[in-house]
N, C-alpha and C positions, 0 to 999 in steps of 0.2 A: 428311252429314259436311261438305259445302263450307261449311254455315252456321256450323257450329261452329269450322271453321277459320278462316272469316271473322272472326267474333266474338273467336277467340282473338287473331288479327293485331291487329285494332283495339284489344283490351283491352291487348295489349302495348305498343303505340303509346302510347295513352292514360296507362297506368301510368307510363311512362318520361316522358312530357311534365309530368304532374302533379307527379311526383317532383323533376325538375329545376326545375320552377317554384318548387316549395315550398323547395328548396335555396337559389335566387336570393333568395326572399321573405324566408325565416327564418334562413337559413344552416345548416339541419339538416332531416333529415326522418325518417320512420320506415318500415319496411318496409310497414306496413298501408296507408300512403298510396299506394303502388304499387297496392296491390289497389283501393283505393277510386278513385284515378284512373282506372284502367283500365275500371272499371265505370261510372263516371260518363260517360265517352267513349262507351262502347257504347250506353248509355242515350239520350245526345244523339242519336247516330246513328239509333237505333231510333225515336225521336220522328219524324224526318224519313222513315223508310222506312213508318211508320204512316200519315203524313198526305201523303205525297209532296210535290209543289210548290205545294198548294194553301193551305197555311198560310203566313201572313206571317212573314216572319223575326223581327220583333219578338215575335211570340207564341210562336215556337220559342225566343226567348231567354228569355222569362218562364217557360215551362213548364221549360226547362232549369234555370234558377235555382232554381225550387221542388223539381225532383226532386233536384239536387244537394245542396241544404240537407236534404232529407228523408234522402237517403244518408249525409251527414255525420252527422245526427243519430244515424241507427241505427248507424252506425261508433262515433260517440262514447259512446254508451250501452254499447256492447259494450266497446271497448278502454280507454275511460276509467274509466267507472262500475262495470262488471261485473268485467272482468280488472284495474282499477287499474293500467294501465301508464302513465298520465299523457302521453299523447301530445300533448294540446293542453287549454288551459283558457281559455275567453274570459269568465269570470266577471268579470273587470274590464272588459269591454266592454260599453257601454251596448246595452240592448234584447236581452240575451242570454237563451237558455233553457237552464237547467240547465247553463251553462258549456260547452254544446257546439255551439250555434249562435248566431248573432247576425245582426240587420239589415243591419250593415256588410259582412259576408262575403256575405248574399245579394245585396245590391246589386253586389258585386264579381263574384260568379258569374254574374249576368245580363250583365255586360260581357263577361267572359272567355268567355262561351258563344258569343259571335258569333265568337271564333276557333275554337272547338271545332267549331261547326257547320260553317264553312267548311271547316276541316281534314279533318272526316270526309267531306265531300262530294268533296273534292279527291282524297283517299286512295281513296275509292270508285271516282271516276271514272278517276284515272290509273292506278291499280295493280289494280284489282279487276274493271276493265270494265264498270262501272256507268254509267248515264245521266249526260250532261253537267250539271253544276250551273246552275241558274237560280233566281233568287229573286224573290219577291213581297215587297217591302218593308214594306207596311201592309196 
C-alpha cells in the first residue's frame, strides 16, 4: 500500500508540474497532459529506483527522454488519432512521426528530464525518507 501511495503522490506532483509547464509554454493544456505528466514523472523516478546510483546521470536523462517520447507517442495515438481530440499536432515540425512526436521535443525532454530526475530524488529524500541523492555524471 505504501508503494501505491508513494507512486500516487509522485504522479500528482509530476502531473501538476507538467500541466503548469505546458500552460507556460503553449498558454493552454488538456487534462490528459496531467495524466501523462504524472506518469512520466513516476517512470523517471522508477529508472533511478531500478539502477540506484550506479547509472550516470546523462544515461538516466537519455533513457528518460526516450521513455517520455514513447509515452507521448502512445498518448498521442490514443487522444489525437483514436479519440480525435486534437490535443497536439507536430505535423509541421521537422522530423515528426505521425504528428505525435518529433526530434525537437525528444531533445527538449532530454534537457528537462535533468530537472525531473533531481526533483524526484529531492522529493523522495526530503518527504519520503529515502536515501540522500548523489550523482555519477558520466
